DRENPAKE-176098 format. One record per residue: residue in one letter; y, z, x of N, C-alpha, C in turn. Coordinates in steps of 0.2 Angstrom, whole numbers, padded with zeros to 4 digits, always signed. Layout:
N
AYZXYZXYZX ...
This chain:
388
M-0006+0000+0004+0000+0000+0000+0006+0000+0004 S+0011-0004+0003+0017-0005+0007+0022+0001+0005 T+0025+0004+0011+0029+0009+0010+0036+0007+0011 T+0038+0001+0012+0044-0002+0013+0049-0002+0007 L+0055+0000+0008+0060+0000+0002+0063-0007+0001 P+0064-0009-0005+0068-0015-0006+0074-0015-0002 A+0076-0021+0000+0083-0022+0003+0089-0020-0001 G+0088-0021-0007+0094-0019-0012+0095-0011-0012 R+0090-0007-0011+0090+0000-0011+0094+0003-0005 L+0094-0001+0001+0097+0001+0007+0105-0001+0007 R+0107-0005+0002+0114-0008+0002+0118-0002-0001 A+0125-0002+0001+0129+0002-0002+0131+0000-0009 P+0132+0004-0014+0133+0002-0021+0140+0000-0022 E+0141-0004-0027+0148-0006-0029+0152+0000-0031 A+0158+0000-0029+0162+0006-0031+0164+0006-0038 T+0163+0011-0042+0165+0012-0049+0168+0019-0049 R+0170+0021-0055+0173+0028-0056+0168+0033-0054 S+0162+0032-0055+0157+0038-0053+0154+0037-0046 T+0154+0031-0043+0152+0031-0036+0157+0030-0031 A+0164+0030-0033+0169+0029-0028+0169+0034-0023 L+0170+0033-0017+0171+0037-0011+0176+0042-0012 H+0175+0048-0010+0181+0053-0010+0186+0051-0006 A+0193+0052-0008+0198+0049-0004+0199+0054+0002 G+0197+0060+0002+0198+0064+0008+0193+0062+0013 A+0188+0059+0011+0183+0057+0017+0186+0051+0021 W+0190+0047+0018+0194+0042+0022+0199+0045+0026 W+0202+0050+0024+0207+0053+0028+0204+0057+0034 L+0199+0060+0033+0195+0063+0038+0193+0058+0043 W+0190+0053+0041+0188+0048+0046+0194+0045+0050 A+0199+0043+0046+0205+0041+0050+0208+0046+0055 L+0208+0052+0053+0211+0057+0057+0206+0058+0063 G+0200+0057+0062+0195+0058+0068+0196+0052+0073 M+0197+0046+0070+0198+0040+0075+0205+0041+0078 A+0210+0044+0075+0216+0045+0078+0216+0050+0083 A+0212+0056+0082+0211+0061+0087+0207+0058+0093 A+0202+0053+0092+0199+0050+0098+0204+0046+0102 A+0208+0042+0098+0213+0038+0102+0218+0042+0106 S+0219+0048+0104+0224+0053+0107+0221+0055+0114 R+0215+0055+0115+0211+0057+0121+0211+0052+0126 T+0213+0046+0125+0213+0041+0130+0219+0037+0131 T+0220+0034+0137+0225+0029+0138+0222+0022+0140 N+0215+0022+0140+0212+0016+0142+0213+0010+0137 P+0216+0005+0139+0218+0000+0134+0212-0004+0131 L+0206-0004+0134+0200-0007+0131+0197-0002+0126 L+0197+0004+0127+0195+0009+0121+0200+0009+0116 L+0206+0009+0117+0211+0009+0112+0211+0002+0107 A+0210-0004+0111+0209-0010+0107+0202-0010+0103 L+0197-0006+0106+0191-0006+0102+0192-0001+0096 I+0196+0004+0096+0197+0008+0090+0201+0004+0085 I+0206+0000+0087+0210-0004+0083+0205-0009+0079 T+0201-0012+0083+0196-0017+0080+0191-0013+0075 V+0189-0007+0077+0185-0004+0072+0188-0002+0065 A+0195+0001+0066+0198+0002+0060+0200-0004+0056 G+0202-0010+0059+0203-0016+0056+0197-0019+0052 Y+0191-0018+0055+0185-0021+0052+0183-0016+0046 V+0184-0010+0047+0182-0006+0041+0187-0007+0035 V+0193-0008+0037+0198-0009+0031+0197-0016+0028 A+0195-0021+0032+0193-0028+0029+0187-0028+0025 A+0182-0023+0027+0176-0023+0023+0176-0019+0017 R+0181-0014+0017+0180-0009+0011+0187-0008+0007 R+0192-0012+0009+0198-0011+0005+0198-0015-0001 T+0202-0012-0006+0202-0016-0013+0208-0020-0013 D+0210-0023-0019+0216-0027-0020+0221-0023-0023 A+0221-0016-0022+0226-0012-0025+0233-0013-0021 P+0238-0011-0024+0245-0012-0020+0245-0008-0013 W+0242-0002-0013+0242+0002-0007+0237-0001-0002 A+0233-0005-0004+0228-0008+0001+0231-0013+0006 R+0237-0015+0004+0241-0020+0008+0245-0016+0014 A+0244-0010+0014+0248-0006+0019+0246-0007+0027 F+0240-0009+0027+0237-0010+0034+0241-0015+0038 G+0243-0021+0035+0246-0026+0039+0253-0023+0041 F+0256-0019+0037+0263-0016+0039+0262-0011+0045 F+0257-0007+0045+0256-0003+0051+0254-0007+0057 L+0250-0012+0057+0249-0017+0062+0256-0019+0065 A+0260-0021+0061+0267-0024+0063+0271-0018+0066 L+0270-0012+0063+0274-0006+0066+0271-0004+0073 G+0265-0005+0074+0262-0003+0080+0264-0008+0086 A+0265-0014+0084+0267-0019+0089+0274-0018+0090 V+0278-0016+0085+0285-0014+0087+0286-0008+0091 V+0282-0003+0090+0282+0003+0094+0280+0001+0102 V+0275-0003+0103+0274-0005+0110+0280-0009+0113 V+0283-0013+0109+0289-0017+0112+0294-0012+0113 I+0296-0007+0109+0301-0003+0110+0300+0002+0116 R+0294+0004+0117+0292+0008+0123+0293+0004+0129 L+0291-0002+0129+0292-0006+0135+0300-0008+0137 L+0303-0008+0131+0311-0009+0132+0314-0003+0135 F+0312+0003+0133+0314+0009+0136+0313+0010+0143 A+0306+0008+0145+0304+0008+0152+0308+0003+0156 L+0310-0002+0153+0314-0008+0156+0321-0006+0158 L+0324-0002+0153+0331-0001+0153+0333+0006+0156 L+0328+0011+0155+0330+0018+0157+0325+0020+0162 G+0321+0016+0165+0317+0018+0170+0310+0021+0168 S+0306+0023+0172+0300+0026+0171+0299+0032+0176 P+0296+0038+0173+0294+0043+0178+0289+0042+0183 I+0286+0036+0182+0280+0034+0187+0283+0030+0192 G+0283+0032+0198+0285+0028+0204+0280+0022+0205 G+0282+0018+0210+0278+0012+0211+0281+0008+0217 T+0277+0004+0220+0279+0000+0226+0279-0008+0224 H+0276-0009+0218+0276-0016+0216+0282-0018+0212 V+0288-0020+0215+0294-0021+0211+0294-0028+0208 L+0295-0028+0201+0295-0035+0198+0301-0038+0199 F+0307-0034+0197+0313-0037+0198+0318-0031+0198 T+0324-0032+0199+0329-0027+0199+0335-0029+0194 L+0337-0024+0190+0342-0025+0185+0348-0022+0188 P+0354-0024+0186+0360-0021+0188+0361-0014+0185 E+0362-0009+0190+0362-0002+0188+0369+0000+0186 V+0369+0004+0180+0376+0006+0178+0377+0013+0181 P+0382+0015+0184+0383+0021+0187+0385+0026+0181 L+0381+0032+0181+0382+0037+0176+0385+0044+0179 P+0388+0048+0175+0391+0054+0178+0386+0059+0181 D+0389+0064+0185+0384+0069+0188+0380+0073+0183 W+0382+0074+0177+0379+0079+0173+0372+0075+0170 S+0372+0069+0171+0366+0065+0169+0361+0064+0174 Q+0360+0069+0178+0355+0068+0184+0348+0066+0181 G+0344+0062+0184+0337+0060+0182+0337+0055+0177 V+0343+0052+0174+0343+0047+0169+0347+0041+0173 R+0344+0035+0172+0348+0029+0175+0347+0024+0170 L+0352+0019+0170+0352+0013+0167+0351+0007+0171 G+0346+0003+0171+0345-0002+0175+0341+0000+0181 G+0342-0004+0187+0338-0002+0193+0332-0006+0194 R+0327-0003+0198+0321-0007+0199+0316-0006+0194 V+0313-0011+0192+0308-0012+0187+0301-0013+0191 T+0297-0008+0191+0290-0008+0194+0285-0010+0190 A+0279-0013+0192+0273-0015+0188+0270-0008+0186 E+0270-0003+0190+0267+0003+0188+0270+0006+0182 G+0277+0006+0183+0281+0009+0177+0280+0006+0170 M+0280-0001+0171+0279-0005+0165+0272-0004+0162 L+0267-0004+0166+0260-0003+0164+0259+0004+0161 F+0262+0009+0164+0261+0016+0161+0265+0016+0154 A+0270+0012+0153+0274+0012+0147+0269+0008+0142 F+0266+0003+0144+0262-0001+0139+0256+0004+0137 Y+0253+0007+0142+0247+0012+0140+0250+0017+0135 D+0255+0020+0136+0258+0025+0132+0260+0022+0125 G+0263+0016+0125+0265+0013+0118+0259+0011+0114 L+0254+0009+0118+0248+0007+0114+0244+0013+0111 K+0244+0018+0115+0241+0024+0112+0244+0027+0105 L+0251+0027+0105+0255+0029+0099+0254+0023+0094 A+0253+0017+0096+0252+0012+0090+0245+0013+0087 T+0240+0015+0091+0234+0016+0089+0233+0021+0084 L+0237+0027+0085+0238+0032+0081+0240+0030+0074 L+0246+0026+0074+0249+0024+0068+0244+0019+0064 I+0240+0015+0068+0236+0010+0064+0230+0014+0061 C+0228+0019+0064+0223+0024+0061+0225+0027+0054 I+0231+0029+0055+0234+0032+0048+0235+0027+0043 G+0237+0021+0045+0238+0015+0041+0231+0013+0038 A+0226+0014+0041+0219+0013+0038+0218+0017+0033 A+0219+0024+0034+0218+0029+0028+0223+0027+0022 N+0229+0025+0023+0233+0023+0018+0230+0017+0014 A+0227+0012+0018+0225+0006+0014+0218+0007+0011 L+0214+0013+0013+0208+0014+0010+0207+0019+0004 A+0212+0024+0005+0211+0030+0001+0216+0029-0005 N+0214+0030-0011+0218+0030-0017+0222+0036-0018 P+0229+0035-0017+0233+0042-0017+0232+0046-0024 A+0231+0042-0029+0231+0046-0035+0224+0050-0036 R+0219+0047-0033+0213+0051-0033+0213+0057-0028 L+0217+0056-0022+0218+0061-0017+0222+0067-0020 L+0226+0065-0025+0230+0070-0028+0226+0075-0032 K+0221+0072-0036+0216+0076-0040+0212+0081-0036 S+0211+0080-0029+0207+0084-0025+0211+0089-0021 L+0218+0089-0022+0222+0094-0019+0221+0101-0022 P+0222+0106-0018+0222+0113-0021+0228+0114-0025 G+0227+0119-0030+0232+0120-0035+0239+0122-0032 A+0238+0125-0026+0245+0127-0023+0249+0121-0020 L+0245+0116-0019+0249+0110-0016+0250+0105-0021 Y+0249+0106-0028+0249+0101-0033+0256+0098-0033 E+0261+0102-0034+0268+0099-0034+0270+0095-0028 V+0269+0097-0022+0270+0094-0016+0266+0087-0016 G+0260+0087-0018+0256+0081-0018+0258+0076-0023 V+0261+0078-0029+0264+0074-0034+0270+0070-0031 A+0274+0074-0027+0280+0070-0024+0278+0065-0019 V+0273+0067-0015+0270+0063-0010+0267+0056-0013 V+0263+0057-0018+0260+0052-0021+0265+0047-0024 V+0270+0050-0028+0275+0045-0031+0279+0042-0025 A+0280+0045-0020+0284+0042-0014+0279+0036-0011 L+0273+0037-0010+0268+0033-0007+0267+0026-0011 T+0267+0027-0018+0266+0022-0022+0272+0018-0025 F+0278+0021-0023+0284+0017-0026+0285+0011-0022 A+0285+0011-0015+0286+0005-0012+0280-0001-0013 P+0274+0001-0013+0269-0004-0014+0270-0007-0021 N+0271-0003-0026+0272-0006-0033+0279-0011-0033 L+0284-0009-0029+0290-0013-0029+0288-0019-0026 I+0284-0019-0021+0282-0026-0017+0278-0030-0022 A+0274-0027-0025+0269-0030-0030+0273-0034-0036 D+0278-0030-0038+0283-0033-0043+0287-0039-0040 L+0289-0038-0034+0293-0044-0031+0289-0050-0030 L+0282-0049-0028+0278-0055-0027+0276-0058-0034 R+0275-0054-0039+0274-0057-0045+0279-0061-0048 L+0286-0058-0047+0291-0062-0050+0293-0068-0046 R+0292-0068-0039+0293-0074-0035+0287-0079-0037 A+0281-0077-0038+0276-0082-0041+0278-0085-0047 A+0281-0081-0052+0283-0084-0059+0288-0089-0058 R+0293-0087-0053+0298-0092-0052+0296-0099-0049 R+0291-0098-0045+0288-0105-0042+0284-0109-0048 L+0281-0105-0052+0277-0108-0058+0282-0112-0063 R+0288-0109-0063+0293-0112-0067+0297-0118-0064 G+0295-0119-0058+0299-0124-0054+0305-0122-0051 R+0307-0115-0050+0313-0113-0047+0311-0111-0040 S+0317-0111-0036+0316-0109-0029+0315-0101-0029 D+0311-0099-0024+0310-0092-0023+0312-0090-0016 K+0317-0094-0013+0319-0093-0006+0327-0093-0007 G+0330-0089-0002+0337-0089-0002+0340-0082-0005 V+0346-0081-0003+0349-0075-0006+0350-0075-0013 R+0351-0081-0016+0353-0081-0023+0346-0080-0027 S+0341-0082-0025+0334-0081-0029+0333-0074-0028 L+0334-0071-0022+0333-0064-0021+0337-0059-0026 L+0343-0061-0027+0348-0057-0031+0345-0058-0039 Q+0343-0064-0040+0340-0065-0047+0334-0061-0049 V+0330-0060-0043+0324-0056-0044+0325-0049-0044 A+0330-0047-0040+0331-0039-0039+0332-0035-0046 L+0336-0038-0050+0337-0035-0057+0330-0033-0060 P+0326-0038-0062+0320-0037-0065+0315-0032-0061 V+0315-0032-0054+0312-0027-0050+0314-0020-0051 L+0321-0019-0051+0323-0013-0052+0322-0010-0059 E+0322-0015-0064+0321-0013-0071+0314-0011-0072 G+0309-0014-0068+0302-0012-0069+0301-0005-0065 A+0305-0004-0060+0304+0003-0056+0307+0008-0061 L+0312+0007-0064+0315+0012-0069+0310+0013-0075 E+0307+0008-0077+0303+0009-0083+0297+0013-0081 R+0294+0012-0075+0289+0016-0072+0291+0023-0071 S+0297+0024-0069+0299+0031-0068+0300+0035-0074 V+0302+0032-0079+0303+0035-0086+0296+0036-0089 A+0291+0031-0088+0285+0032-0091+0281+0038-0087 L+0282+0039-0080+0279+0044-0077+0282+0051-0079 A+0288+0051-0080+0292+0057-0082+0289+0059-0089 A+0288+0055-0093+0286+0056-0100+0278+0059-0099 A+0274+0055-0095+0267+0057-0095+0267+0064-0092 M+0271+0066-0087+0271+0072-0083+0273+0078-0088 D+0278+0076-0092+0281+0081-0097+0275+0082-0103 A+0272+0077-0105+0267+0078-0110+0261+0082-0107 R+0259+0082-0101+0254+0085-0098+0256+0092-0096 G+0262+0094-0097+0264+0101-0095+0265+0102-0088 Y+0267+0097-0085+0269+0098-0077+0274+0103-0076 G+0272+0107-0071+0277+0112-0069+0275+0119-0072 R+0271+0119-0077+0269+0126-0080+0264+0130-0075 S+0266+0136-0075+0262+0140-0070+0260+0147-0073 A+0255+0150-0071+0253+0156-0073+0257+0162-0070 Q+0257+0168-0073+0260+0174-0070+0255+0177-0065 V+0258+0178-0059+0253+0182-0054+0258+0188-0052 P+0254+0193-0050+0258+0199-0047+0262+0197-0041 R+0267+0201-0039+0272+0200-0034+0268+0201-0027 A+0264+0206-0027+0260+0207-0021+0256+0201-0019 V+0253+0198-0024+0249+0192-0023+0253+0186-0020 R+0259+0185-0023+0263+0180-0021+0266+0181-0013 H+0267+0187-0012+0269+0188-0005+0263+0187+0000 T+0257+0189-0002+0251+0188+0002+0250+0181+0003 T+0251+0177-0002+0250+0170-0002+0254+0167+0003 S+0261+0169+0003+0266+0166+0007+0264+0167+0014 A+0262+0174+0016+0261+0176+0023+0255+0172+0025 L+0250+0172+0021+0243+0169+0024+0245+0161+0025 T+0248+0158+0020+0249+0151+0021+0254+0149+0027 L+0259+0152+0028+0264+0151+0033+0260+0153+0040 G+0257+0159+0040+0254+0161+0046+0248+0156+0048 G+0244+0154+0043+0239+0150+0044+0241+0143+0047 L+0246+0140+0044+0249+0133+0046+0251+0134+0053 T+0255+0139+0055+0257+0140+0061+0251+0141+0066 G+0246+0144+0064+0240+0144+0069+0237+0138+0069 V+0236+0134+0064+0234+0127+0064+0238+0123+0069 C+0244+0123+0069+0248+0119+0073+0247+0121+0081 A+0247+0128+0082+0246+0130+0089+0239+0128+0091 G+0234+0129+0087+0228+0127+0089+0227+0120+0090 T+0230+0116+0086+0229+0109+0087+0233+0107+0094 Y+0239+0110+0095+0242+0108+0101+0238+0110+0107 G+0234+0116+0107+0230+0118+0112+0224+0114+0113 L+0222+0111+0108+0216+0106+0109+0218+0100+0112 L+0224+0097+0110+0227+0091+0113+0230+0092+0120 A+0232+0098+0122+0235+0099+0128+0229+0099+0133 A+0231+0098+0140+0226+0098+0145+0224+0105+0147 E+0228+0110+0146+0227+0117+0149+0224+0122+0143 G+0226+0121+0137+0224+0126+0132+0218+0124+0128 A+0214+0120+0130+0208+0119+0126+0203+0125+0124 A+0203+0129+0129+0198+0135+0128+0201+0140+0122 L+0208+0141+0122+0211+0145+0117+0213+0142+0111 G+0213+0135+0111+0215+0131+0105+0210+0131+0100 L+0204+0131+0101+0199+0131+0096+0199+0138+0092 P+0198+0144+0095+0199+0150+0091+0205+0150+0087 V+0211+0149+0090+0217+0149+0086+0217+0144+0080 L+0214+0138+0081+0214+0133+0076+0209+0136+0070 L+0203+0139+0072+0199+0141+0066+0202+0147+0063 L+0205+0151+0066+0208+0157+0063+0214+0155+0059 G+0218+0150+0061+0224+0148+0057+0221+0144+0051 L+0216+0140+0052+0213+0137+0046+0210+0141+0041 A+0207+0147+0043+0204+0151+0038+0210+0155+0034 A+0215+0157+0038+0221+0160+0034+0224+0155+0030 A+0225+0149+0032+0228+0144+0027+0224+0143+0021 L+0217+0142+0022+0213+0141+0016+0213+0147+0011 G+0214+0153+0014+0214+0159+0010+0221+0159+0006 G+0226+0157+0009+0233+0157+0006+0233+0151+0000 L+0230+0146+0002+0229+0140-0003+0225+0142-0009 W+0220+0146-0008+0215+0149-0013+0219+0154-0018 L+0223+0158-0015+0227+0163-0019+0233+0159-0022 G+0236+0154-0019+0241+0151-0022+0239+0146-0028 G+0232+0144-0028+0230+0141-0033+0229+0144-0040 R+0229+0151-0039+0229+0155-0045+0234+0154-0050 R+0240+0152-0048+0246+0151-0052+0246+0144-0056 S+0241+0140-0054+0241+0133-0057+0236+0134-0062 V+0238+0131-0068+0234+0132-0074+0231+0125-0076 R+0232+0120-0072+0230+0113-0074+0222+0113-0073 S+0219+0108-0077+0212+0107-0077+0211+0100-0074 R+0205+0099-0071+0203+0092-0068+0199+0089-0073 Y+0200+0082-0074+0196+0078-0078+0192+0073-0073 R+0185+0074-0074+0181+0070-0069+0183+0071-0062 P+0182+0077-0059+0184+0078-0052+0179+0073-0048 D+0182+0071-0042+0178+0067-0037+0173+0071-0034 R+0167+0068-0033+0162+0072-0030+0162+0070-0022 W+0160+0075-0019+0159+0075-0011+0152+0074-0010 G+0149+0068-0010+0142+0067-0009+0140+0065-0002 A+0134+0063-0001+0131+0061+0005+0135+0056+0009 R+0137+0051+0005+0141+0045+0009+0148+0048+0011 A+0151+0053+0008+0157+0055+0010+0156+0059+0016 W+0151+0063+0017+0149+0067+0023+0148+0062+0029 L+0144+0056+0027+0143+0051+0033+0150+0048+0035 V+0154+0046+0031+0160+0043+0032+0165+0048+0036 S+0166+0054+0034+0170+0058+0037+0167+0061+0044 G+0160+0062+0044+0157+0064+0050+0157+0059+0055 S+0157+0052+0054+0157+0047+0059+0164+0047+0063 G+0170+0048+0059+0176+0049+0063+0177+0055+0067 L+0174+0061+0064+0175+0067+0068+0170+0067+0074 A+0164+0064+0073+0159+0063+0079+0162+0059+0084 A+0166+0054+0083+0169+0050+0088+0174+0054+0091 A+0178+0058+0088+0183+0062+0091+0180+0067+0095 A+0175+0071+0093+0172+0076+0097+0169+0073+0104 L+0166+0067+0103+0163+0064+0109+0168+0061+0114 L+0174+0059+0111+0179+0057+0116+0182+0063+0119 M+0183+0069+0116+0185+0075+0119+0180+0077+0125 H+0174+0077+0123+0169+0078+0128+0169+0074+0134 A+0170+0067+0133+0171+0062+0138+0177+0063+0142 G+0182+0066+0139+0189+0067+0143+0188+0073+0148 S+0184+0077+0146+0183+0083+0151+0177+0081+0156 A+0172+0077+0154+0167+0075+0159+0169+0070+0164 D+0173+0065+0162+0174+0059+0166+0182+0057+0164 P+0187+0061+0166+0193+0059+0164+0196+0053+0167 A+0193+0051+0173+0196+0044+0176+0194+0038+0172 A+0188+0039+0168+0186+0033+0164+0191+0032+0158 L+0193+0038+0155+0197+0037+0149+0205+0037+0151 H+0207+0038+0157+0214+0038+0159+0214+0033+0166 P+0214+0027+0165+0214+0023+0171+0220+0024+0175 S+0219+0023+0182+0225+0024+0187+0230+0019+0186 V+0236+0022+0187+0242+0017+0187+0245+0017+0194 V+0245+0023+0197+0247+0023+0204+0241+0026+0208 P+0238+0022+0212+0239+0015+0213+0236+0010+0207 L+0239+0004+0207+0236+0000+0201+0229-0001+0202 A+0226-0001+0196+0218-0002+0196+0217-0005+0189 V+0212-0010+0189+0209-0013+0183+0205-0008+0179 P+0207-0007+0173+0204-0002+0169+0196-0004+0167 G+0192+0001+0168+0185+0000+0167+0183+0000+0159 F+0177-0001+0158+0175-0001+0151+0169+0004+0151 P+0171+0011+0149+0165+0016+0149+0161+0014+0143 L+0154+0014+0145+0150+0012+0139+0149+0018+0134 W+0147+0024+0136+0145+0029+0131+0151+0031+0127 P+0158+0031+0130+0163+0033+0126+0164+0027+0121 A+0163+0021+0123+0164+0015+0118+0158+0015+0113 A+0152+0018+0114+0147+0019+0109+0150+0024+0104 A+0153+0029+0107+0156+0034+0102+0161+0032+0097 V+0165+0027+0100+0170+0024+0096+0167+0020+0090 L+0161+0016+0092+0158+0012+0087+0155+0016+0082 L+0154+0022+0082+0152+0026+0077+0156+0026+0071 G+0163+0024+0072+0168+0023+0067+0166+0017+0062 L+0162+0013+0064+0160+0007+0060+0155+0009+0054 L+0153+0015+0054+0148+0018+0049+0150+0017+0042 P+0157+0018+0041+0159+0017+0034+0159+0010+0031 A+0159+0005+0036+0158-0002+0033+0151-0003+0031 A+0146+0001+0032+0139+0000+0030+0138+0005+0024 V+0140+0011+0024+0138+0016+0019+0143+0017+0014 A+0149+0016+0015+0154+0017+0009+0153+0012+0004 P+0154+0014-0003+0153+0009-0008+0158+0003-0007 R+0155-0003-0009+0158-0009-0009+0164-0010-0014 P+0169-0013-0013+0175-0013-0018+0172-0018-0023 A+0174-0016-0029+0172-0020-0035+0175-0027-0035 H+0171-0031-0038+0173-0038-0038+0180-0039-0042 P+0184-0043-0040+0191-0044-0044+0190-0046-0051 D+0185-0050-0053+0184-0052-0060+0182-0046-0064 R+0178-0042-0061+0175-0036-0065+0181-0031-0066 T+0185-0030-0061+0191-0026-0061+0196-0028-0067 A+0197-0035-0067+0201-0037-0072+0199-0036-0079 R+0192-0037-0080+0189-0036-0086+0189-0029-0088 T+0188-0024-0084+0189-0017-0085+0196-0015-0087 A+0201-0018-0084+0208-0017-0086+0209-0020-0093 R+0207-0026-0094+0208-0028-0101+0205-0024-0106 T+0199-0022-0105+0195-0018-0110+0199-0011-0111 A+0202-0008-0106+0206-0002-0106+0212-0003-0110 R+0215-0009-0109+0221-0010-0113+0220-0011-0120 S+0214-0015-0122+0213-0016-0129+0211-0010-0132 T+0208-0005-0129+0206+0001-0132+0212+0006-0133 Q+0217+0005-0129+0223+0009-0130+0228+0006-0135 E+0227-0001-0136+0232-0004-0140+0234-0001-0147 P+0228+0001-0151+0230+0004-0157+0233+0011-0157 Y+0234+0014-0151+0237+0021-0151+0244+0020-0149 R+0246+0014-0147+0253+0014-0145+0258+0014-0151 
């Protein structure tokens, strides 16, 4: 008797309301990849992290407005690298070097600005160091952009603790305003093209601006009415001692999380950073739990944290942990030499650790087919029509 499973059983299911991946899992995966990028300046590893993030976004993003954010973050990362190179070109670099590329006219500065210069020698070592540093920051931004493109902000809001609900609403409204505005602009420009009108130039932009702003105002009024109908802002009465304890635990815990995170990222405080981080995290969670007692809202169909969410978030966190270990075991492989100039190598097992970040492309639910999504939306509108 054969014991092999059918091929369809091994494939990831199509994303529906019941099988959709928890939004927090995407953020944990992205933060893990960002933490892995923060441990290296090797351009080959950073390019591999960008490739992994881009592949996962291409494989698992939907056609929602926020899913278009990844291209913006790619452009933002390129701008960051260019700005970092321009700063090194004009203001100099703390890294000395002997390979002079060219010399710019140097502007004399007053005595109180010692250590700062405008112009002067531009060395290959300084520019290469600036490129590595800018690429590292760009990779961090791209990883955050991947989380923005994959995680539904409204579903993430449902999973926030009750103490952070008001802040979460403000953040979600801010995150979804710009994508919806862009979607309205693209829709109206396409409508103008279908009518044979020009969609280019300042005149067409001014003619489109008024309907776009009108749509944004209508969404704002509808959101305010929905929030008022659902009792937004209503809170339960809790004793004063509980409120003070909540504030102390939350502020102290967040301070400990910041100090512990800095200790883990710094080169000297790794031993003390982990206990401080765990202690601060425990205090912050206690404060959030106490603060949630004043929230009287209920959750409808809360998102489940299943095995696929554990695999997705665990792949990013495992990549970060392995890169941290590699940084202490072989720091030269993760931080190629700039003085003297050296060709960066490609460390194999740190690269294999980064490739763990590809796991969400295989285990996360596949995005629903656009035709099926459109049919679901039409069905929902038809069922709501009699109640309007």
